[in-house]
C-alpha positions as CSV (number, residue, x, y, z in Angstrom):
1,M,-46.9,35.9,11.1
2,K,-45.9,32.7,8.8
3,I,-47.3,29.4,8.9
4,C,-44.7,26.7,9.2
5,T,-45.6,24.0,6.0
6,S,-44.3,21.1,8.6
7,C,-46.0,21.8,11.6
8,G,-48.9,24.2,10.8
9,V,-48.6,26.7,13.4
10,P,-48.7,30.3,12.6
11,Q,-45.5,32.1,14.3
12,E,-43.8,35.5,14.2
13,E,-40.9,35.8,11.9
14,I,-38.1,36.0,14.0
15,F,-39.0,31.8,14.2
16,F,-37.8,31.4,10.6
17,G,-34.6,31.2,9.5
18,K,-33.5,33.1,6.5
19,K,-33.6,32.2,3.1
20,S,-33.0,34.7,0.2
21,A,-34.2,32.5,-2.8
22,N,-37.9,32.8,-1.2
23,N,-40.0,36.1,-2.2
24,D,-40.2,36.8,1.6
25,G,-36.8,35.8,2.6
26,L,-37.7,33.3,5.1
27,C,-37.6,29.5,5.6
28,Y,-41.0,27.7,4.8
29,M,-40.2,25.8,7.9
30,C,-39.8,27.0,11.6
31,K,-36.4,26.6,13.3
32,D,-37.7,23.8,15.2
33,C,-39.1,21.9,12.3
34,T,-35.9,22.4,10.5
35,R,-33.8,21.4,13.6
36,I,-35.8,18.0,13.5
37,Y,-35.7,17.6,10.1
38,N,-32.2,18.0,9.7
39,H,-31.3,15.5,12.6
40,K,-33.4,12.7,11.1
41,R,-31.6,13.5,7.6
42,Y,-28.4,13.0,9.5
43,L,-29.5,9.8,11.0
44,K,-30.2,8.3,8.0
45,N,-27.2,9.6,6.0
46,R,-25.0,8.7,8.6
47,D,-26.1,4.9,8.8
48,E,-25.6,4.9,4.9
49,I,-22.3,6.5,5.0
50,L,-20.9,4.3,7.7
51,D,-22.0,1.0,5.8
52,R,-20.4,2.3,2.5
53,S,-17.2,3.1,4.4
54,S,-17.0,0.0,6.4
55,K,-17.6,-2.0,3.3
56,Y,-15.1,-0.4,1.2
57,N,-12.5,-0.6,4.2
58,R,-12.8,-4.2,4.3
59,E,-12.6,-5.1,0.5
60,H,-9.7,-2.1,0.4
61,K,-7.9,-3.0,3.5
62,D,-4.9,-4.0,1.9
63,T,-4.6,-0.5,-0.5
64,I,-5.0,1.6,2.2
65,K,-1.8,3.1,3.6
66,K,-1.6,4.1,7.4
67,P,1.1,6.5,8.6
68,S,4.2,4.9,10.2
69,K,5.7,6.5,12.9
70,E,8.7,4.5,12.3
71,K,8.9,6.1,9.0
72,A,8.9,9.6,10.2
73,Y,11.7,8.7,12.9
74,K,13.6,7.3,10.1
75,A,13.4,10.3,8.0
76,Y,14.3,12.8,10.9
77,K,17.0,10.6,11.9
78,K,18.9,10.5,8.5
79,W,18.1,14.3,8.7
80,Y,19.8,14.7,11.8
81,L,22.6,12.6,11.1
82,A,23.4,14.7,7.7
83,N,22.5,17.7,9.5
84,K,24.1,17.7,12.9
85,E,26.0,21.1,12.7
86,K,22.6,22.4,11.7
87,K,20.5,20.9,14.6
88,S,23.2,21.7,17.3
89,A,23.3,25.5,15.9
90,H,19.5,25.5,16.2
91,A,19.3,24.3,19.7
92,K,22.1,26.5,21.0
93,L,20.1,29.4,19.6
94,A,16.7,28.0,21.0
95,Y,18.4,27.8,24.5
96,A,19.7,31.6,24.1
97,V,16.4,33.2,23.5
98,K,14.6,31.2,26.0
99,H,17.0,32.1,29.0
100,G,17.1,35.9,27.7
101,K,20.7,36.1,26.6
102,L,19.7,36.7,23.2
103,L,16.3,39.0,22.2
104,K,14.3,37.9,19.3
105,Q,14.2,41.0,16.9
106,S,11.5,41.9,14.1
107,C,12.1,41.5,10.4
108,S,15.0,43.1,9.3
109,V,13.4,44.0,5.7
110,C,9.9,44.6,7.1
111,K,10.0,45.2,10.8
112,D,7.3,42.6,11.2
113,P,7.6,41.6,14.7
114,K,6.7,37.8,14.1
115,S,10.1,36.8,12.9
116,E,12.7,33.7,12.2
117,A,16.3,33.2,12.9
118,H,18.0,32.9,9.7
119,H,21.8,31.3,10.3
120,V,24.5,32.6,7.6
121,D,27.2,30.2,9.2
122,Y,26.1,27.6,11.5
123,S,29.4,27.5,13.1
124,K,28.3,30.8,14.7
125,P,25.2,29.8,16.1
126,L,24.3,33.1,17.9
127,E,25.2,35.2,14.9
128,V,21.7,35.2,13.2
129,I,19.7,37.5,10.6
130,W,15.9,37.9,11.6
131,L,13.7,37.6,9.1
132,C,9.7,37.1,8.8
133,K,8.4,33.8,7.1
134,K,7.9,35.4,3.9
135,H,11.6,37.2,3.4
136,H,13.4,33.9,5.1
137,G,11.8,31.8,2.6
138,E,12.7,34.2,-0.3
139,L,16.2,34.3,0.9
140,H,16.4,30.4,0.8
141,T,14.8,30.6,-2.6
142,K,17.4,33.0,-4.1
143,R,20.5,31.0,-2.3
144,G,19.2,27.6,-2.9
145,S,18.0,25.3,-0.3
146,N,21.4,25.0,1.4
147,A,21.6,28.4,2.4
């Protein structure tokens, strides 16, 4: 039996949380009192944090950068226009795998079943080497980002 320092009720040890820093290895407040204490702390701190963040946002709203969907779309469009052959090869390969014309295989180096397709030549979209993420990255690092 242990007495909770908050409510003063003697309770079994199972009603106290663990705290290895204390001599008996248990918290000094029972779980119910700890829950109430933490909830009060949360409510108090939540209001302070909201006040601080809204004040900061009002003062710095001109400097806060928001992600732009238009900017992301422009970047994708730019890549797409520069890499039409790559995009076409990726789409043809995905279609072939989805419809069972080409089976996804394990990594040709380490036999990991989670593999990715690597195109040696984008003009031949169904001729690929199956590599895991690690070996695929290593191959591109060795050959440069254009490989």
